[in-house]
C-alpha positions as CSV (number, residue, x, y, z in Angstrom):
1,X,99.3,40.1,248.8
2,X,99.0,36.3,248.9
3,X,98.6,33.8,246.1
4,X,95.0,33.5,245.0
5,X,93.5,31.2,242.4
6,X,93.1,33.2,239.1
7,X,89.4,32.9,238.8
8,X,88.7,34.1,242.3
9,X,91.3,36.8,242.0
10,X,89.7,38.1,238.9
11,X,86.4,38.2,240.8
12,X,88.0,39.8,243.9
13,X,89.5,42.6,241.9
14,X,86.1,43.6,240.6
15,X,84.5,46.1,242.9
16,X,81.6,44.6,244.8
17,X,81.9,41.2,243.0
18,X,80.0,38.4,244.7
19,X,81.9,35.2,245.2
20,X,78.7,33.2,245.9
21,X,76.8,33.7,242.7
22,X,73.2,35.0,242.5
23,X,72.4,38.6,242.0
24,X,75.0,41.2,241.3
25,X,75.6,44.0,244.0
26,X,72.5,45.4,245.6
27,X,74.3,48.7,245.6
28,X,77.6,50.2,244.5
29,X,80.7,49.3,246.5
30,X,81.1,52.8,247.9
31,X,77.4,53.6,248.0
32,X,77.0,53.7,251.8
33,X,75.9,51.2,254.4
34,X,72.2,50.6,253.6
35,X,71.7,46.9,253.0
36,X,68.8,44.5,252.8
37,X,67.9,43.2,256.3
38,X,68.6,39.6,255.2
39,X,72.1,40.4,253.9
40,X,75.6,40.5,255.5
41,X,78.3,42.5,253.7
42,X,81.9,41.5,254.1
43,X,84.5,44.2,253.3
44,X,87.9,42.6,252.7
45,X,91.2,42.7,250.8
46,X,91.8,41.5,247.3
47,X,93.3,38.2,248.5
48,X,90.2,36.9,250.3
49,X,89.2,33.6,248.8
50,X,87.2,30.7,250.3
51,X,85.5,27.9,248.5
52,X,82.0,28.8,247.2
53,X,80.4,25.7,248.9
54,X,81.8,27.0,252.2
55,X,80.3,30.4,251.7
56,X,77.0,28.9,250.7
57,X,77.1,26.9,253.9
58,X,77.2,30.1,255.9
59,X,74.2,31.4,253.9
60,X,72.3,28.2,254.6
61,X,73.1,28.0,258.3
62,X,72.6,31.7,259.0
63,X,69.7,32.5,256.7
64,X,71.6,35.6,255.4
65,X,72.8,36.3,251.9
66,X,76.5,37.0,251.9
67,X,78.0,39.8,249.7
68,X,81.8,40.2,249.5
69,X,83.4,43.5,248.6
70,X,87.1,43.6,248.1
71,X,89.8,46.1,247.2
72,X,93.5,46.6,247.9
73,X,95.7,45.0,250.4
74,X,95.6,45.2,254.2
75,X,96.9,48.8,254.2
76,X,94.4,50.0,251.6
77,X,91.6,48.2,253.4
78,X,92.5,49.9,256.7
79,X,92.6,53.3,255.1
80,X,89.2,52.8,253.5
81,X,87.7,51.6,256.7
82,X,89.0,54.7,258.5
83,X,87.7,57.1,255.9
84,X,84.2,55.5,255.8
85,X,83.9,54.8,259.6
86,X,80.9,57.2,259.9
87,X,79.2,55.5,257.0
88,X,80.6,52.0,256.7
89,X,80.3,50.1,253.4
90,X,79.6,46.8,255.1
91,X,78.9,44.9,258.2
92,X,82.2,43.0,258.8
93,X,85.8,43.6,257.8
94,X,88.3,40.9,257.4
95,X,92.0,41.3,256.6
96,X,93.2,44.1,258.8
97,X,96.5,42.7,260.1
98,X,98.7,43.4,263.1
99,X,100.7,46.1,261.3
100,X,97.6,48.2,260.8
101,X,95.1,47.0,263.5
102,X,96.0,49.6,266.1
103,X,95.2,52.4,263.7
104,X,91.8,50.9,262.9
105,X,91.0,50.6,266.7
106,X,92.1,54.2,267.3
107,X,89.9,55.4,264.5
108,X,86.9,53.7,266.1
109,X,86.3,51.5,263.1
110,X,85.1,48.4,265.0
111,X,82.2,47.7,267.3
112,X,82.3,45.4,270.4
113,X,82.5,41.8,269.1
114,X,81.9,39.6,272.1
115,X,83.0,36.5,270.3
116,X,84.3,33.4,272.1
117,X,87.7,32.6,270.6
118,X,88.4,29.0,270.0
119,X,91.4,27.2,271.6
120,X,94.6,28.5,270.2
121,X,93.3,31.8,268.9
122,X,94.1,33.6,272.2
123,X,97.8,33.3,271.3
124,X,97.2,35.7,268.3
125,X,94.9,38.2,270.0
126,X,95.9,41.8,269.5
127,X,97.6,43.1,272.7
128,X,95.3,45.5,274.5
129,X,92.2,44.2,272.7
130,X,92.2,40.5,273.5
131,X,89.4,39.7,271.1
132,X,87.1,42.4,272.4
133,X,86.7,44.0,269.0
134,X,89.0,42.0,266.6
135,X,89.1,38.2,266.4
136,X,92.3,36.7,265.0
137,X,91.4,34.5,262.0
138,X,94.7,33.4,260.4
139,X,98.4,33.8,260.8
140,X,101.6,33.5,258.7
141,X,105.1,34.9,258.6
142,X,106.7,37.1,256.0
143,X,110.1,35.6,255.3
144,X,112.9,35.8,252.8
145,X,112.6,32.8,250.4
146,X,115.4,31.4,248.2
147,X,115.4,29.3,245.1
148,X,117.4,26.3,246.4
149,X,117.7,24.8,242.9
150,X,119.4,28.0,241.5
151,X,122.0,27.9,244.3
152,X,122.6,24.2,244.0
153,X,123.3,24.6,240.3
154,X,125.9,27.2,241.0
155,X,127.4,25.5,244.0
156,X,126.8,28.6,246.0
157,X,125.5,28.4,249.6
158,X,122.2,30.4,249.9
159,X,121.9,33.2,252.5
160,X,120.5,32.3,255.9
161,X,120.2,35.6,257.8
162,X,119.3,39.2,257.3
163,X,123.0,40.1,257.5
164,X,123.8,37.7,254.7
165,X,121.6,39.7,252.3
166,X,124.2,42.5,252.4
167,X,127.0,40.2,251.6
168,X,128.6,40.9,248.1
169,X,128.2,37.2,247.3
170,X,124.5,37.9,246.9
171,X,124.7,41.2,245.1
172,X,121.8,41.8,242.7
173,X,120.0,38.6,243.8
174,X,117.3,39.9,246.2
175,X,114.0,41.5,245.4
176,X,111.4,42.8,247.8
177,X,108.1,44.6,247.4
178,X,107.8,48.2,248.5
179,X,107.0,49.0,252.1
180,X,104.8,51.9,250.8
181,X,102.5,49.8,248.6
182,X,102.7,46.2,249.9
183,X,101.7,44.6,253.2
184,X,104.6,42.1,253.1
185,X,106.9,44.9,252.1
186,X,105.9,46.8,255.2
187,X,106.4,43.7,257.3
188,X,109.9,43.4,256.0
189,X,110.6,47.0,256.9
190,X,109.3,46.2,260.4
191,X,111.5,43.1,260.5
192,X,114.6,45.3,260.0
193,X,113.4,47.7,262.7
194,X,112.9,44.9,265.1
195,X,116.3,43.4,264.2
196,X,118.5,46.5,264.1
197,X,116.6,49.0,266.2
198,X,117.7,52.6,265.5
199,X,120.3,51.3,263.1
200,X,117.8,50.0,260.6
201,X,118.4,52.8,258.1
202,X,122.1,51.8,257.9
203,X,121.1,48.2,257.2
204,X,118.9,49.4,254.4
205,X,121.7,51.5,253.0
206,X,123.9,48.3,252.9
207,X,121.0,46.3,251.4
208,X,120.5,48.9,248.6
209,X,124.2,49.2,248.0
210,X,124.1,45.4,247.3
211,X,121.7,46.0,244.4
212,X,118.5,44.9,246.1
213,X,115.5,45.5,243.9
214,X,112.4,47.2,245.3
215,X,109.2,46.7,243.3
216,X,105.6,47.8,243.8
217,X,104.0,44.6,245.1
218,X,104.4,41.0,246.1
219,X,103.1,39.7,242.8
220,X,105.7,41.8,240.9
221,X,108.5,40.4,243.1
222,X,107.4,36.8,243.2
223,X,106.1,36.2,239.7
224,X,108.1,38.8,237.8
225,X,111.6,38.8,239.3
226,X,111.9,35.6,241.3
227,X,113.6,32.7,239.5
228,X,110.9,30.3,240.7
229,X,108.0,32.6,239.8
230,X,107.5,31.1,236.4
231,X,108.0,34.2,234.3
232,X,111.7,34.1,233.7
233,X,112.8,36.2,236.7
234,X,116.5,36.5,237.4
235,X,116.6,37.0,241.2
236,X,116.8,33.8,243.3
237,X,116.0,35.6,246.6
238,X,112.6,37.1,247.2
239,X,110.5,38.3,250.1
240,X,107.5,36.0,250.4
241,X,105.9,33.8,253.1
242,X,106.7,30.8,255.3
243,X,104.0,28.9,253.4
244,X,105.4,29.5,250.0
245,X,107.7,26.4,249.8
246,X,104.6,24.2,250.0
247,X,103.6,25.5,246.5
248,X,106.9,25.0,244.8
249,X,107.1,21.2,244.9
250,X,107.8,19.9,241.4
251,X,105.4,17.2,240.1
252,X,106.7,13.8,241.1
253,X,109.1,15.2,243.7
254,X,109.0,15.1,247.5
255,X,111.3,18.2,247.8
256,X,110.4,21.8,247.4
257,X,112.5,23.9,245.0
258,X,112.4,26.8,247.5
259,X,113.0,27.4,251.1
260,X,111.9,30.1,253.6
261,X,114.7,31.5,255.7
262,X,113.3,31.1,259.2
263,X,115.7,33.6,260.8
264,X,114.2,36.4,258.7
265,X,110.5,36.2,259.5
266,X,108.0,38.6,260.8
267,X,104.6,37.3,262.1
268,X,101.4,38.5,260.4
269,X,98.0,38.0,261.9
270,X,94.8,38.8,260.1
271,X,91.7,39.9,262.1
272,X,87.9,40.1,261.5
273,X,85.5,42.5,263.3
274,X,82.0,44.0,263.1
275,X,82.1,47.5,261.8
276,X,80.8,50.3,264.0
277,X,77.5,51.5,262.6
278,X,76.9,48.3,260.6
279,X,73.4,47.8,259.2
280,X,73.5,44.1,260.3
281,X,75.7,43.8,263.4
282,X,74.1,40.5,264.5
283,X,74.7,38.9,261.1
284,X,78.2,40.3,261.2
285,X,78.9,38.6,264.5
286,X,77.6,35.3,263.0
287,X,80.0,35.7,260.1
288,X,83.0,36.3,262.4
289,X,82.1,33.2,264.3
290,X,81.9,31.3,261.1
291,X,85.4,32.4,260.1
292,X,86.6,30.9,263.3
293,X,84.7,27.6,262.7
294,X,86.6,24.3,262.1
295,X,85.4,24.2,258.5
296,X,86.7,27.6,257.6
297,X,89.9,27.2,259.5
298,X,90.6,23.9,257.8
299,X,90.1,25.6,254.4
300,X,92.5,28.5,255.0
301,X,95.8,26.9,253.9
302,X,94.6,25.8,250.5
303,X,92.3,28.8,249.9
304,X,94.3,31.7,251.2
305,X,97.7,30.2,251.9
306,X,97.7,31.0,255.6
307,X,97.8,29.1,258.8
308,X,94.7,28.6,261.0
309,X,94.6,30.1,264.5
310,X,92.4,27.4,265.9
311,X,94.1,24.5,267.6
312,X,93.7,20.9,266.3
313,X,93.1,21.9,262.6
314,X,95.0,19.5,260.3
315,X,97.2,21.0,257.7
316,X,97.5,19.7,254.1
317,X,100.2,17.1,253.6
318,X,102.5,19.5,251.6
319,X,102.2,22.1,254.4
320,X,103.1,19.6,257.0
321,X,106.3,18.7,255.0
322,X,107.3,22.0,253.5
323,X,105.6,25.0,255.3
324,X,107.7,25.2,258.4
325,X,107.0,28.1,260.7
326,X,109.7,30.0,262.6
327,X,110.0,29.3,266.3
328,X,110.8,32.9,267.2
329,X,109.7,35.4,264.5
330,X,110.4,39.1,264.7
331,X,107.6,41.2,266.2
332,X,107.0,44.8,267.3
333,X,104.4,46.1,269.7
334,X,101.4,47.2,267.6
335,X,101.2,50.4,269.6
336,X,104.8,51.2,268.6
337,X,104.0,50.4,265.0
338,X,101.0,52.7,265.1
339,X,103.0,55.6,266.6
340,X,106.1,55.4,264.4
341,X,104.9,53.8,261.2
342,X,104.6,57.0,259.2
343,X,108.0,58.3,260.3
344,X,109.6,54.9,259.4
345,X,108.0,54.9,256.0
346,X,109.0,58.5,255.3
347,X,112.6,57.6,256.1
348,X,112.4,54.4,254.1
349,X,111.0,56.3,251.1
350,X,113.9,58.7,251.2
351,X,116.4,55.9,251.4
352,X,114.9,53.9,248.5
353,X,114.2,56.8,246.2
354,X,117.6,58.4,246.7
């Protein structure tokens, strides 16, 4: 889950809530695919958030009313799309990421897209799909973050690598969301698989022996347990994002109070596609193209705390200074993730639940 402004998050958590205003839902969120011919329905995760004027711009330019239906994170979204593939609950889905995209394609969730990807987006296309059904919209990296202020006050050097997290010097200091219930938590599990290969369970045994805390979700970890989360947490090491330090710059300061450890990162890419059997596939394709437009791509950092995929889009000043991206993040072949994810998760669950 990513940081979302509280008003929009409240709206997003309400099933079928419209972020544009106007009438309430024309049908229940799970009530099937029938929609008005002048409407486009976007099915997404709970962290989707774009400025209302930008969403109205799509309505004005396309002539379609836009309805946004959100629930769960990327994993929950993918599961729901697969379950409803024969009777889709919308026209477009946004938010399936590279850890789940292969499953969605195998399940036949998405129709042919035929979109022209802007310059730069090709670099993030899903291998084997190349934008045919899924268009990359944003990217970011799941990274371990540290509270630099906490470590400076104790004259203790912060960790730098994955191996450091198992060092007794950092016992009881790290918190991560669960791989079973959190998209970044799953990304961190995949990081350890990519880094340690078949030895990843041994790494997790060492991590847990060093009193690493595992909580349900990113919000619990960052806002509940992290010392920079604002709620009195006591753990100065947390799993978050490469963009997170841009949002922990104290007022009047030019320095962030946190840092992302760039040797611990796993790339995440989020995709959009038209759902197979959509009531309004043409409107859906227009919406996907809109998500790739310069206006939307420029709004992504401040709205959803992710990086644009389109070349030449300027970043906010704080991002340019503090949201550094890793040069060589960890990655796994999506096909391997699709084939082995369930087995990895089952073994991870056994390790973490004892």
